[in-house]
N, C-alpha and C positions, 0 to 999 in steps of 0.2 A: 561776082567772081573777078578773080584777076587775069587783066590781059596785059600783060608785061608790067609797065609801071601806073597802070589805070586799072580802072575796077570799075567792070558792067554790070548793071544792075538790071534784070530782066523780068517782067512782070508779064503771067500768063504767056511762059516762052518768047517774048517779045524782049528784045534789048530796047530801055526807054533812057537812059543814062549812061555815062562813063564818067567817073569823078580821077582828076589826078590829081599830083601835087601830094606835100606834107599830109599825114594824115588819112591818106585818100581811103586805107582800107577801114581804116576805125567810123569814119567818117559814111563810108557805104552802107558796114552794118545797121548803121543808125537809120538811116533813109528805108531800108528794107524793112526794120522793124517798125517804123511808122508806115508803111504799105501796108503791112498785113492788120488782114480784122476790116477791109474797109466795107463798105454797104455794095449792095449788086450793082447801083445806078450811081457811080461816084461821078463827080464834077470837077476839072480843074481848073481852077483860076491862078491866076500873078497878081501878084501884091510890092509894086514899084517902090522903092525909097531911095535915099539918095547912098549912092555908092552900092549898093546890091538889090535883089530881087527873090523876093522869095514865092515860091510855087506852093498851092495851098490843093488839096484834094479833099473834097468835099466838105470844107471846113476845117481840115487838118493840116497843118503846114509839114511839108515833107522833106525839103531842101531849100538850100539855101544858093543864090548862085552872086558874089563876090566879084569883085575886078579880078582876083589872084585868078579864080576857076576861071573866069571867060578871059583871062590873058592868055592861060593855058590852052585853051580852045581857040586861039586867035580870032575872038569876035567881043563882045558887046554882053554885058551881063543881062539887058535884057532880051539882045538876039537870042543868047546860047537858053535862056528861062522858056520863052515860047518854044525853041526848039524843042525841051524836054517837056513842055509842057502836053505839044501836040502831041507826041511820041506816049506819053505817059497816058492820053486820053484813048488816044488808038489802042495801046495794050488794055487799059481797062475798061474798053468795050468790047471787047473779045469774050466769048460766051463758048465754053467747055464744059460738058457733062461725061462722066465716069462710071462705070459701075464694077464690082469685084466680079461681077460673073454675069453672065444671058440666060442662065437656066436655072432653077428653082425645082426643086423635087418637093413635094411635102405632102406628108400623109392627112386623110380626111380630120378635120378638128387640130391639126397641128398650125404652128406658127413659125415665121421666120422672119428676122430683121436684115433688112439691106441698107448697108451704108451705101449713101448716094454722092459724088466729089460733083460740087460744081465750082468753079471759075469764073467770074467773082462768086462769092458764096450766096448762095437763093435756092429755093424751093421749082424744081421743075413742074409742070404742068404733066396732069395725067389724063392720057387720049383713052378710046375707047375698050372696054374688054367684058369678058362674060361675066357677071356678077353672080351666076347661081356657081360659077366655080371656084371663083376666088375673092376673098373680099381684103379691099388695097386700104389704107389708109396712114397718111404721116404721123409721126410721134413726134418728129421737128422737121425743119427746112431739109436736112440730110438724113434722114433716116426715116425708109420705107416700112412698113409689117404689114406683111400679106399671112393672110389666115386661109387654109383650104377649106371649103363646105362641100363641093362634091368632087367624086370621081370625074375626072378629065381633065383636058388641057385649055388655056387660053394664053393671050399674049399681051403683055401691059406694055402701052409705047408711053415715052418718057420725051417731054420736049421741054430745051432749056433755050430760048433764043434760036440760033438756027442747027443748034444742036439736039440730035434725037438718038435714043437708044431704045431698044426692045429687052425686056422681061419676058422669056418663055414660062409659063407657069405649068405645072405639072403636079395635079393632086392625087394621088394613088391611095389606094387600099392599105393599111397597114396587114403584116402576114399572121397577126393574131397577136394573144396576149401571156404575159408571162406572171404568175401569182408573185404576191409580193413573201411568200413562205409556204413551203411546202413542210410535211410532218410524216416520217416511215417507220415502221417497227417491223424488226429482224428478230430472228431468233439464232441459236446456237452456242456455245463452249466450247471457242468462243465462233461468234458471226464473223467470218473472215471480211477483210477491206474489198474483195470484189461484188460479194454478196452484198453489203452495205450501198455499195455503190448501184448495184442493180436495183435495189428497193427505192433509193433515192429517185434513180431514172425514172424508174415507174412511173414513184407518185406523182414528179414533175410533170410526165406526159399527159397522167389522172387530170391535175389540176390547171393545164395550159391548154387555152382555146386556139387551135390550130385554122387559116382559113384553108378551102382547098389549095390541094397540090403543095401547101406549105410543109416542110419540116424541121422538130428542132435540134438543138446541138447544145451540149453541155459540157464543162470542161470540170474533169472528175477531181485534179486536187490532190491534195496529202488526208485521202480518207482512212481514220484507223479502223482495226480489227475491233470488235465490242462483246465484251462478256454477259454475262446474263444481268441483269440492271440497271448495265453502265448506259449511259447517254453521250452523245455529242451535239454540239451545235456549231454550224458556220456557216459561209456563204458561198454559194457557187455562180460563177458567170456561164450565161445563159442565152442563148438568142433563137430567136423562128426564122428561117429564111424562106424565100417565094420566089420562081421568075415572076409573078405576074403581082406581087405585094412588096411594100417597102420593109427590110427587116426590122426586130424590134430585139434586143438586146439590152440587160439587165442583170445586177446582182439578185439571186433568191435566197432566201434567210431557209436555213435549212437543219432541223433538228431530229434526229436518230436513235431510236428506244432501243434495247435488248431487251426485249419481252418474255419471262418464260410461258411457254403455252405448253399445254397438254397435247399431244400429237399423237392420232390415231394411229394404228399399224392399217396400210391400204386394205379394205374390203373386197378388194375385184383389181384384177388387170387389163387395162384395154389396150389392144396389140389392133397397131394399122401398117400391116406390111404386105398388102395384096389387094391391088397387083403391087408388086414390090418396083416392076418398072411400069414408068407412067409416061403416055405420049398426049394423053387429051386431058382437057380441061375439067374440072368437077369437084366434088365431096368425096373424098377417099374414105370417110371415116365418121360415125357422128353416134355421141351417146349421150344420156342423161346421169347427173350426177346429185344425189338426194340431199336434202337437208341433213348436216352434221355428219356427211359421208367422208371418208378419205378414198379415193381410188391414183393406182399410179397408171403412167401411159407409157406404151413403146412405139414409137413412131418409126420407118427405118422404108424409104422410097428412094429408086433411081429415074433421073431425068433421062428417058429413052428417046425424047424428040430432037428433030434437029435443031431449035432454038433454046431459048433459055427459056425457063420453070420458075415459079416463086410459090413455093411450100408456104403454107400458114396454119399453123396451130391456133385456135379460138379457143377462149372464154367465154360466154353468151349469157347476160342472166335476163331472162324472159319476163320477169314479175316487175311487178309495180312498186315494189318494194328495192332499196339497196342492197348490197351481200357483201361479205369477207371472207375470204380465203385465202388460207395459208397456202405458199409455192414453194416447191423445191424443182428447179429449171436446171438441165445442164442439155443444154443447144449446141454444140459445135459446128464452125463454119461446116457450108457443103464442102465435099471431099469427092476427088477422084478415086480414091481408096475405100472401097467399099468396109472392109474390115478395119481400115486404121480410123475411121469415123466412129464406127460402131463402139471401137475399145476406147477412141476419145469421150464418147457420152459416157457409158458406164464407168469411166476411172472417174471424170465430174463427178459421176451422182452417188459414187459408193462416199467421194469425201464430202460431201451433203450429208447424206444420213450417218455418216462415223460422228458428225459435229450436231447433228441435226439440224442446223441451218441452212434458214430459208426468210422468207420474208410475206408480212401481209398483204395484200393487196386489197384496196375498198373497190368495187364494183357498181356504177348507179344502176339504179334503173332504168330498162332494159337498152342497157347499156353492153357493149363487151370487150374484151379486152384477146389481143393478139401476143400470145405467148411467145410466139417468135415468128419473122418473116424473113425468107432465106432467099436470096435469088439464086437458082440452081443452073448453071451450065448444063450442056450436054454431059452425058456420060458420068458426073457427077453424081454425089449420093448426100441426103440429109438422114439424120439419124440423131433422136433425142430422147431423152426419159424425162419424164416431169410427175410429178406426185402433187394432187389439189385435195386441200382437207377443205370443207363449207364449214365454216365457224358461225356464220350467221346467214340468215337466207336461204334461195334454194327453191327449188331444184334450178341447177344450171346445166346448161349442153356445153360439150366438150366435141369440136371436129374438129378434120384436118382436110384443107383443101388445097387445091393446085390451081392456077392458071400461067396463061400466058401474059406479061409484063403487062401488054397496052391493053388488059382485059380487065375489068373493076371489078374488085370484090363482091361485090351487091350483084355481080353480072352470074356470078358461077353458083346455079342453086341445083342444078343436076346429080345424081349420085351416079359412080361409078361404081361399075360391078365388077368384083372378082376376076381374075382368071384361072387355069386349072390348074396350077400350079401349087406346090404343097405349101406354100408360105402361110403364117396364122394372120386372122383377120378376125376381129371377133370380142367378146367379153370372157374373162376365165372369171375362176375363183379368187381368193386372197392369196397374194404372190409371195409366198413365203413357205419353205423347207426347213425343217429343224432337224438338227442331226447329233445326237447324242452316243459318245464311245469311250470306251478305257481302252487306251492303247497301251500296252504291257512291252519293255522290252524283250527281244527274242521270241515274241508273237508275232505272225504277221495281222497286216489289217490296209486296209482300201476302201474306197468309196467312189463313185461315180457323182460327178455332178454336172447334172443337165437331163439325167434322167430318172425324175422320181417318179412320173405317168401319174401324177395327182392330182393336176388341171386339165379340166374340159373346159371346150366352149360352152357356156350358160343358158346358151341357146340350143346348140346344133349336137352338143356331145362331142364335139371333134377334139382329140387329145392335143395337148398341147407338145411338139419334139422338141426334145432341147431346151425345155425349160428356160426361150428367153424372157429377160426381164424380170426372173425371179429373183428373190436373197435369199440365198442360202446361208444358215447360220449354224454353224458346226461349233457344237461346244465336247471339246474334247479333255478327259485328264489323261496324264504322260505317268507311267509308273516304272519305275526303274527297281525290279525286284531283288536286284544280286547288291555285294556288298563293295563292288567298285565304282567308281564314275562313268558315265555311258554318255557317247554323243550322238544324238538322236536326228532326226529329219525329216519334215513333211517334204514329197516332192510332188508334181504334178506333171501329167504325161501326155500331149496333145493325142490324147487315142482314138478318134475320129477324122482326123486333120488338121491342117494349120487352123492355129488358134490365137488368138490373144485372151490372157486372163490377168485381174486384179482382185486384190485382197487386204482387206483390213484384219490385220493380225494383232491383239489384245488393242485394235484402235488406231494402229501403225498402217498409213498405204503401204503396200507391196506390187510393183508393179514389176510384171514377167514378160511387159510387151509381146513381142512377138514369136511365136512357138512352131517349127515345120512338123509337118505331120509324123509323130512318133517322137518326138524329141521331148525333151523334160528340162524341168529346172527346177530347184528349190525354191520353197513357200517360208519355211519355216526351220532354222536348227538349234539347237540347245543342247548344253551338256547337264545330265543330271545326274546328280550325285547317289550314293549310294541309300538305296529304300528312300528317297525322296518321289512324290508326287508332286506334280504339280500341273494347272490348269491353264489349257490357252483355248483363245476363242478366236474362228475365221469367219470372216464375212464375205461374201461373192456373188457375183450375177452374172451368169451367161451373157456374154456379149454377143450382138446382133452382126450378122455374117460369119463368125467364127463358126468353126465346126464345133460341135459339140453332142453327146456329151466330152467330157474329159475325165481323167482319172486321178486320184491323189492316193499317194501309196506313203505310208509310214516303215521307216525301216533306221536301222543301226548303222552309224558311219564308222 
């Protein structure tokens, strides 16, 4: 390094010599080059000659002291060479040991290479450590390989002359294991991108292995909507994290196929709405779904406790053989607006029904699946609609449970009985009401939605008031018998109280949102030409927590 007109050469942090005079910089660089790569136990010697003295380090000549250099230092060549030799020997005798880190965290079976820097180069000695936790071996004098053997921690001491360093090694379990590849099957015309994503996520959850307390995360990316017969292949980043184990990250190859399936209409309606307001932990509802059967379920509950609750909808396979099911699930987040969350569930479910969109889930033997697990703050409401068709295997069990967050799922085994309020809880018949009518311009027509009086509890005979969760399919034929064009419309009236309503009108979603008691909103309007007959199909579902029945009117505008 330059020091004015002098060039100092440092060895192991010690200034060993200074060069002066012409071409001092070039000579200093050459001396530094020759000093590089010296053995761990270097020895300095002098070789005097006529008019100069050479300085050797372990048989390698590193610098020559001549009369000109000696004169610049006001001494003789031999005296200056002896001084440099002594300083070089002192500098080369220094032992330093450094590590890039003092702590290494390894998974069981994992390894890490630690680069060890020593001056002069050499291999440190390894002190005693716990061989049960970690295996330590040198790959070369400057690289130390650590291999985790068992969960635990130990300290690996390293000694190099007077220099000492410690490696603190922690060996921890992995949070789980990600699969290399997953496959998912969806349905729908098309299967929307969010249904494709839900199918991929469920397949990833089934194929991954997670340790207790660990949770899976995946990045959605650009997933497409898929039409029948289409497929998509790609890779999604995923990871498993845990406060008790090391994270696992990777790219998972994904294949999604839209497969056409024969979807049966639900034969039964399962309703979990009593007690509507819950405060204790327990099982709210439980029912068996037979092989090949298709059922629909509506659940709607409010947290009446002073602390958060977790509401979980389960599908369990108690059989020794795996099962396959087709799912359609609408489960919005818990919300403080009991009517609003019921509307969000019904709106989403109608979208899925209209597109026949869903996905296939495989249940392992004696395994289970959480349709949804929702943390519900006090006074918040969870509401959802789901439809399950058993494609293979069965019978299966559907249940709804509630617990305090710190209580384990498996600890909840007792059933909560219904309260005395009129909210429904039970198993009802096929949730389908069909209405066919001819609507003639100039003739009045109206119908009520939510008062079919067709569904009763299959065990108790209790009438399902309001037809909540029931599909109304109205096939209407509109006829204009006049010789002039006429504008007509179908109008919904909130006849029983405040209500939300959603319709599919010839497959297109119409969201009427909130209607105050007695208020009305148009569902459909059209201009019929002279003598024109035009069909229209409406599909709707009475929505949880809204006031049904509502009334649908036909009128000329």
